[in-house]
C-alpha positions as CSV (number, residue, x, y, z in Angstrom):
1,M,-31.2,-103.1,16.8
2,A,-29.4,-105.8,15.1
3,D,-31.9,-108.8,15.6
4,S,-29.6,-111.4,14.1
5,T,-27.1,-110.3,16.7
6,R,-29.5,-110.3,19.2
7,A,-31.2,-114.1,18.4
8,R,-27.6,-115.4,18.6
9,D,-27.0,-113.8,22.0
10,A,-30.3,-115.8,23.5
11,F,-30.3,-119.2,25.5
12,L,-33.5,-120.8,26.9
13,E,-33.3,-121.0,30.7
14,E,-35.7,-123.5,32.1
15,R,-38.8,-121.9,30.9
16,S,-37.5,-118.1,30.3
17,Q,-35.7,-116.7,27.3
18,A,-32.5,-115.3,28.4
19,Y,-30.5,-112.7,26.6
20,R,-26.8,-112.0,27.6
21,V,-25.9,-108.1,26.1
22,S,-23.0,-106.4,26.8
23,E,-24.4,-102.8,26.5
24,K,-27.6,-101.1,27.6
25,V,-31.1,-102.3,26.2
26,T,-33.5,-100.0,25.7
27,A,-37.8,-100.4,26.7
28,A,-38.3,-100.6,22.9
29,E,-35.6,-103.2,22.0
30,A,-36.7,-105.3,25.0
31,A,-40.4,-105.0,24.3
32,Q,-39.3,-106.2,20.4
33,L,-37.1,-109.3,22.0
34,R,-39.8,-110.2,24.6
35,A,-41.7,-111.0,21.3
36,P,-43.1,-113.8,21.1
37,W,-42.0,-115.3,24.6
38,S,-43.5,-114.0,27.8
39,R,-41.0,-114.5,30.3
40,V,-37.7,-113.3,29.5
41,K,-34.5,-111.9,31.8
42,F,-31.8,-109.9,30.7
43,V,-28.3,-110.8,31.9
44,R,-25.3,-108.4,31.9
45,V,-22.1,-109.8,30.3
46,T,-18.2,-108.7,29.0
47,Y,-18.2,-109.9,25.6
48,A,-20.5,-109.4,23.0
49,F,-21.7,-112.0,21.0
50,S,-20.0,-110.4,17.9
51,D,-16.6,-109.8,19.6
52,L,-16.5,-113.6,20.6
53,Q,-17.9,-114.8,17.0
54,R,-15.1,-112.7,15.4
55,W,-12.5,-114.4,17.9
56,K,-13.9,-117.7,17.1
57,I,-13.4,-117.0,13.1
58,A,-10.0,-115.8,13.5
59,M,-8.9,-118.7,15.9
60,A,-10.3,-121.3,14.2
61,P,-8.0,-122.7,11.0
62,A,-5.3,-123.0,13.5
63,L,-7.8,-124.7,16.3
64,I,-9.0,-127.5,13.6
65,S,-5.9,-128.0,12.9
66,T,-4.5,-128.9,16.4
67,E,-4.1,-132.6,17.6
68,G,-6.5,-133.1,20.7
69,V,-9.0,-129.9,20.0
70,S,-11.9,-131.7,20.2
71,S,-14.8,-128.8,19.6
72,I,-14.9,-125.4,19.1
73,D,-17.9,-123.0,20.2
74,V,-19.1,-119.7,21.0
75,D,-20.9,-120.2,24.2
76,E,-23.9,-117.9,24.6
77,V,-24.5,-119.7,28.2
78,H,-21.0,-118.6,29.5
79,N,-20.6,-115.9,27.5
80,A,-17.0,-117.3,26.0
81,I,-15.1,-119.1,23.4
82,S,-15.2,-122.8,24.5
83,V,-12.8,-125.2,23.3
84,G,-13.1,-128.9,23.9
85,I,-9.7,-130.8,24.3
86,S,-9.1,-134.6,24.6
87,S,-6.3,-133.7,26.8
88,A,-4.8,-131.7,29.0
89,R,-1.8,-131.0,27.1
90,S,-3.4,-129.5,24.7
91,A,-4.3,-126.5,26.6
92,D,-0.8,-124.5,25.5
93,A,-1.6,-124.4,22.1
94,V,-5.2,-123.4,22.7
95,L,-3.9,-120.3,24.6
96,R,-1.2,-119.5,22.1
97,I,-3.8,-119.4,19.2
98,A,-5.9,-116.9,21.6
99,R,-3.1,-114.8,22.4
100,E,-1.8,-114.7,18.5
101,A,-5.8,-113.9,17.9
102,R,-5.9,-111.7,20.6
103,A,-9.0,-112.8,22.3
104,P,-8.6,-112.0,25.9
105,R,-8.0,-114.9,28.6
106,G,-11.5,-114.1,30.0
107,A,-13.2,-114.9,27.1
108,L,-11.6,-118.5,26.6
109,R,-13.0,-121.4,28.0
110,V,-11.0,-124.9,27.9
111,I,-12.7,-127.8,28.2
112,E,-11.3,-131.9,28.9
113,E,-13.5,-133.7,26.9
114,V,-13.6,-137.4,26.9
115,A,-14.5,-138.2,23.2
116,A,-13.0,-136.4,20.6
117,V,-15.2,-134.4,18.2
118,E,-15.2,-136.9,15.1
119,A,-17.4,-139.7,17.3
120,R,-17.8,-141.5,14.1
121,Q,-14.5,-141.4,11.9
122,S,-15.1,-142.3,9.2
123,S,-12.8,-143.2,6.0
124,N,-14.8,-142.4,2.9
125,L,-17.9,-140.1,2.1
126,W,-20.2,-143.2,2.4
127,S,-19.9,-144.1,6.1
128,P,-21.6,-142.7,8.6
129,H,-20.1,-139.6,10.9
130,R,-20.6,-137.3,13.0
131,P,-21.5,-135.2,14.1
132,L,-23.2,-134.8,10.7
133,T,-20.8,-132.8,8.3
134,G,-21.6,-131.5,4.6
135,G,-20.3,-133.6,1.7
136,F,-22.0,-136.7,3.5
137,E,-24.1,-139.4,1.6
138,L,-27.4,-139.7,3.6
139,G,-30.3,-142.4,2.6
140,P,-32.3,-143.7,1.0
141,S,-32.2,-141.5,-1.8
142,G,-28.2,-141.8,-1.7
143,C,-27.7,-138.2,-1.8
144,T,-25.2,-136.0,-0.2
145,I,-25.9,-133.8,2.8
146,T,-25.4,-130.0,2.3
147,G,-24.5,-129.4,6.4
148,S,-26.0,-128.8,9.3
149,A,-27.5,-125.3,9.8
150,Y,-29.6,-123.8,12.3
151,R,-32.6,-121.7,12.3
152,V,-32.8,-119.3,15.2
153,F,-33.1,-122.0,18.3
154,E,-33.6,-125.1,15.7
155,P,-30.5,-127.3,14.8
156,L,-31.4,-128.5,11.5
157,S,-29.6,-130.7,9.0
158,V,-30.3,-129.3,4.7
159,T,-30.1,-131.6,1.2
160,N,-32.1,-130.9,-1.8
161,S,-35.9,-131.5,-2.0
162,H,-35.8,-134.1,-4.7
163,C,-34.0,-136.2,-2.5
164,T,-36.4,-136.6,-0.7
165,A,-40.0,-139.5,-0.5
166,T,-42.2,-136.9,-1.5
167,N,-40.7,-133.8,-4.0
168,F,-41.7,-130.2,-3.0
169,S,-43.6,-131.1,-0.2
170,L,-43.4,-131.6,3.2
171,D,-43.6,-135.5,3.9
172,G,-42.3,-136.6,7.3
173,Q,-39.7,-138.9,6.0
174,S,-36.8,-139.8,7.8
175,I,-33.0,-139.3,7.4
176,S,-30.2,-141.9,7.5
177,Q,-26.6,-142.7,7.0
178,G,-25.4,-146.2,6.3
179,N,-27.7,-147.8,4.0
180,G,-30.6,-146.9,6.4
181,A,-29.0,-148.2,9.7
182,D,-28.5,-145.2,11.1
183,T,-31.5,-142.9,11.5
184,W,-30.8,-140.0,12.6
185,G,-34.1,-137.6,11.5
186,F,-37.3,-136.6,10.0
187,E,-38.3,-134.0,7.2
188,V,-39.3,-130.7,8.7
189,I,-39.6,-128.2,6.0
190,D,-39.9,-128.6,2.2
191,P,-42.2,-125.9,0.6
192,N,-45.1,-126.3,-1.7
193,R,-44.5,-125.0,-4.9
194,Y,-46.0,-121.9,-6.0
195,S,-47.4,-121.0,-9.6
196,C,-45.0,-118.8,-11.5
197,R,-45.8,-116.5,-15.0
198,T,-43.8,-117.7,-18.1
199,L,-44.0,-116.3,-21.5
200,F,-46.4,-118.7,-22.5
201,N,-48.0,-120.4,-19.6
202,W,-48.2,-120.9,-15.6
203,K,-45.3,-123.3,-14.4
204,A,-45.1,-124.8,-10.8
205,C,-41.7,-123.4,-9.4
206,R,-39.6,-123.5,-6.0
207,R,-37.2,-120.8,-5.3
208,A,-34.4,-123.5,-4.3
209,D,-34.4,-127.0,-4.6
210,V,-33.9,-127.8,-0.7
211,A,-35.7,-129.5,2.8
212,A,-34.8,-129.8,5.7
213,Y,-34.3,-132.1,8.4
214,N,-34.6,-132.2,12.3
215,V,-31.7,-133.9,14.3
216,S,-32.9,-136.7,16.6
217,G,-32.5,-136.0,20.1
218,V,-31.3,-132.8,19.8
219,T,-34.1,-130.3,20.2
220,Q,-32.7,-126.9,20.5
221,L,-29.1,-124.8,20.7
222,P,-26.7,-125.4,22.3
223,V,-26.0,-128.9,21.5
224,D,-23.4,-132.0,22.0
225,T,-21.0,-131.2,19.3
226,L,-20.6,-135.2,19.2
227,A,-23.9,-135.1,17.6
228,F,-24.6,-132.2,15.8
229,Q,-22.0,-128.7,14.5
230,V,-22.4,-126.4,12.5
231,G,-20.0,-125.3,10.0
232,L,-18.5,-128.2,8.8
233,I,-17.6,-129.5,5.4
234,A,-16.1,-132.5,4.7
235,R,-12.3,-132.4,3.5
236,T,-10.9,-135.1,1.2
237,T,-7.4,-136.1,0.4
238,F,-7.0,-134.2,-3.1
239,P,-9.2,-132.2,-5.2
240,S,-10.3,-132.3,-9.1
241,S,-10.9,-129.3,-11.8
242,G,-14.5,-129.9,-13.5
243,L,-12.6,-129.0,-16.7
244,S,-10.9,-132.7,-16.3
245,Q,-14.3,-134.0,-16.0
246,V,-12.6,-136.4,-12.9
247,A,-13.7,-137.5,-9.9
248,G,-12.1,-136.2,-7.0
249,S,-11.3,-138.0,-3.8
250,L,-13.9,-139.7,-1.9
251,A,-11.2,-140.4,1.2
252,I,-11.2,-138.6,4.0
253,D,-8.2,-136.3,4.8
254,Q,-7.2,-138.0,8.1
255,T,-5.0,-135.4,9.2
256,T,-7.7,-132.6,8.6
257,P,-10.6,-134.4,8.3
258,S,-13.0,-131.1,7.8
259,C,-13.1,-127.8,6.4
260,Y,-14.4,-124.8,8.4
261,I,-17.3,-122.5,7.3
262,Q,-16.1,-118.8,8.5
263,A,-18.6,-117.2,6.0
264,E,-21.6,-117.1,4.0
265,A,-21.9,-115.6,0.8
266,Q,-26.2,-115.3,-0.3
267,S,-25.4,-115.1,-4.0
268,V,-22.0,-115.0,-6.2
269,L,-21.1,-113.6,-9.7
270,V,-20.0,-115.0,-12.9
271,G,-16.4,-116.2,-12.9
272,T,-16.0,-117.2,-9.1
273,G,-14.2,-120.3,-7.9
274,V,-16.4,-122.8,-6.4
275,H,-16.2,-126.0,-4.5
276,K,-18.0,-128.5,-4.0
277,V,-18.1,-132.4,-1.7
278,G,-20.3,-135.0,-3.2
279,R,-20.5,-139.0,-2.4
280,T,-20.2,-139.6,-6.0
281,T,-17.4,-137.7,-7.4
282,G,-15.6,-136.3,-4.3
283,W,-14.2,-132.6,-3.8
284,T,-14.4,-131.0,-7.5
285,Y,-14.1,-127.3,-8.4
286,G,-15.2,-125.3,-11.1
287,T,-16.1,-121.4,-12.0
288,V,-19.2,-119.7,-12.0
289,M,-20.4,-119.9,-16.0
290,Q,-24.4,-118.1,-15.7
291,T,-26.0,-116.9,-12.5
292,C,-29.8,-116.6,-11.5
293,V,-31.1,-118.9,-14.3
294,D,-34.1,-120.6,-14.1
295,R,-34.1,-124.3,-14.1
296,Q,-36.6,-126.6,-15.8
297,S,-36.1,-129.7,-13.5
298,S,-36.8,-133.5,-14.0
299,L,-39.8,-133.1,-11.8
300,S,-41.7,-131.0,-13.6
301,T,-40.5,-128.1,-11.2
302,R,-39.2,-125.1,-12.3
303,I,-35.8,-123.9,-10.1
304,V,-36.1,-120.0,-10.4
305,C,-32.6,-117.9,-10.8
306,S,-30.2,-121.2,-10.1
307,D,-26.8,-120.7,-11.3
308,N,-24.6,-123.0,-13.7
309,T,-21.0,-124.2,-13.2
310,N,-18.7,-126.1,-14.9
311,M,-17.6,-128.4,-12.0
312,F,-17.8,-131.9,-12.3
313,G,-20.9,-134.1,-10.9
314,Q,-22.6,-137.3,-11.3
315,G,-26.2,-138.5,-9.6
316,G,-26.0,-138.8,-6.1
317,D,-23.8,-135.5,-5.8
318,S,-27.2,-133.7,-5.2
319,G,-27.4,-132.0,-2.3
320,S,-23.5,-131.5,-2.3
321,P,-21.9,-128.5,-0.2
322,V,-20.7,-125.4,-2.3
323,F,-18.0,-122.9,-1.3
324,I,-15.4,-121.0,-1.7
325,V,-12.2,-121.8,-0.7
326,N,-10.3,-119.1,1.9
327,N,-7.5,-121.2,2.7
328,S,-7.0,-124.7,3.4
329,V,-9.1,-125.6,5.9
330,S,-11.6,-122.1,6.1
331,V,-14.0,-121.6,3.4
332,T,-17.5,-119.6,2.7
333,F,-20.4,-121.0,2.2
334,V,-22.7,-120.2,-1.2
335,G,-24.6,-122.5,-1.7
336,T,-26.0,-126.4,-2.9
337,L,-25.7,-128.2,-6.1
338,F,-28.8,-130.0,-7.7
339,A,-28.6,-131.1,-10.8
340,V,-25.9,-131.6,-13.7
341,V,-26.7,-131.1,-17.8
342,P,-26.3,-134.1,-19.6
343,G,-23.5,-134.4,-22.1
344,S,-22.3,-130.8,-20.7
345,P,-19.6,-129.9,-18.2
346,T,-22.7,-127.8,-16.5
347,A,-23.6,-128.3,-12.5
348,V,-26.3,-126.1,-11.5
349,M,-26.5,-124.6,-7.6
350,S,-28.8,-122.7,-5.6
351,N,-27.1,-120.5,-4.0
352,L,-27.7,-119.3,-0.3
353,G,-30.3,-116.5,-0.8
354,Q,-32.3,-118.7,-2.8
355,M,-32.3,-121.3,-0.3
356,K,-32.9,-119.2,2.5
357,Q,-36.2,-117.7,0.7
358,D,-37.5,-121.5,1.1
359,L,-35.8,-122.4,4.4
360,G,-36.2,-119.4,6.2
361,N,-33.0,-117.4,7.7
362,V,-31.2,-120.6,8.3
363,H,-27.7,-120.1,9.3
364,F,-24.8,-123.0,8.6
365,F,-22.3,-121.4,10.6
């Protein structure tokens, strides 16, 4: 039984936990799915969640570039791919894209929405922006949002722990955009450091430099995509090579304002080409130079098994989402940037596998 698939097939319905299943569920599986909820019902559906997710991934690059498309969602409640459009004129294009992806017409739900997905369209990475998107500035620290994620049914927004009020310890600090004018959540995950043995003595360690915040007004999935949507990273007008040690663009590409996360990788190999988007140096790219390096931070904490890259970064880029580019609009999420080495073209990241050890089983798409 694939637990992750079952969890994504589930949704809350009144006071019961509902699972939509496309195949027969054995008594043993039902018992496992039922815990820890006491009231569970099963609803037979036409399409498996894995198929809906596969069709969504195939459609997303074309949909996100289609004028009038405001949201894309694997809709657990309706057992369909829900596509929001701001005008009925966009419906034909959505249907054509679905046919090209070989998604059945019955698996598609096209909804005319009042507002576009960018409830607050931004001109640069420093501006308040909805839905919460990786690469934009957050406050009060002046760091960068890694991205929106979810853990089971819990919507989260992620950044570095050292960007919080109390580093590597849960403090409940509020998080905001726009110089504190736009508060949108409070810290809910930031594990304490643990003692780890080095060659000569004991150190305080963390597996990743990460913390997570809730999203005010959003308590469970599915949610209003104008406020919260996983799978988005800001797309600026041009990138810059890390070898040049020059910042990339901070200006949002108004034609294609976001990249879409279509996959995740737990770790990276030496030689992998990676990109990041941060509030100080924008969109830059480089190569993974070393993997699983124990990095001593400036806060007397050792971040274990980090990866060194030669991407260009500066102060304020902490929390930048790190990703592999698949094509012009789709990417694979691999981690978060947390440090740069002064006097060296080295930017350090915690990969997704390390992040999950501290945050739990989070997903960014």
